[in-house]
C-alpha angles and dihedrals in degrees: 000000000000106000095145107153096356113148122251119242119250090212098083118114114196113210097157092113090064111071122185132185110245110264098177143313127270108267140210131354124045093313088065096041092060090061100053100085093060092041088061091048091055094043099257118146104244092210088066089057096047097043099038090231123142139071114349113260119256124224117246134174121230117260127197128225139150115281114259116283124250095032101102094095090048092048091054091047092052092048090050093048091049089052090056089054091051091051096044095048096042086057092048095048093044090053087056096047098258137108119238118226106195124216126250115247114218118205112203140166126215099351141348142203117231137165085263094056136269115317129185125219089260092075090060126211117349141171120225115205091197094070099015094237134132115222121210136173104202089217089072092061090048091052096047094099094049101036104035103020087238109129129174137066093263091055086056092048089052090060091055094042090051091055092045084052086063088054092052088052090052096051091045091053093244094120096051093050093049091046089053089052093046090054089055095046136082120247096270095051091042091055090046090053090047088054094053092047090053094047090051089053088052090049090049089051086054091051090052089053092050095049099040089051093048090050101036108013094236100158125095133186109296099016094108089053090049091052094048090047091052093049090051092045092065095046111131094236093057094042093048092048091051095045099038107014093240138059129243107192095186089062093054113130100169106031136254122296090254092051093048095049092042096055092041086056092045090057094043095051095045104033085204127122090212089068091062101071096131089163091071096090092198089070098050 
């Protein structure tokens, strides 16, 4: 990616000096849904996350420590990518007569407390609608090549843009409407709604890539392939096969590799929010 002299966002909150032993994982609703894909990656049963079942949480006091070494360049990269999302979405909202209020991005190490509950590093990056914050342990980005087979700086940027996509859904009221529908649905339909929400966040990430490149020329040769590979790497089918050795399509909450890469490409090629109507089942 060409970030060059791109500004750093002022909406980064660094909590890496505060470490906390995990005391549980954010549960039901959309806040829990956005954690499931990384839970699968690390071998956590997603039903535990969504239901809140499992061992009783233990109380721990916060402890302070220096942030992990070797992450300053990555912190700057994350801050610059977040700034490009702010610029792109501000332009999009302005063109539609609205004002974009960007999310805060919280850097943490080990575990973190959010309005959606306490989450450990193992769940990976997530967005919490309750406090409109993106949560990210930089070690996840460092491990993407090894853990997900998704190398490259644009693959890392895709992760951030996808979570910001969830923020866009929240401020547009999409998340609230889907959450209400999920509460009235059976498990199969609730999962299907979750898939559509996640695929739309992928499409929104593609819209960001299109707009940011048009405005600032951020894309280099190979970046598009890195983004598509990263989207495919977190498909439910691939993660389930890795974690379980088999695939259960009816349990998907994020979409298959083909769906995720396809919707990311659609947003990237169009640069248009109207291309991201994943809830029109005829287009899936």
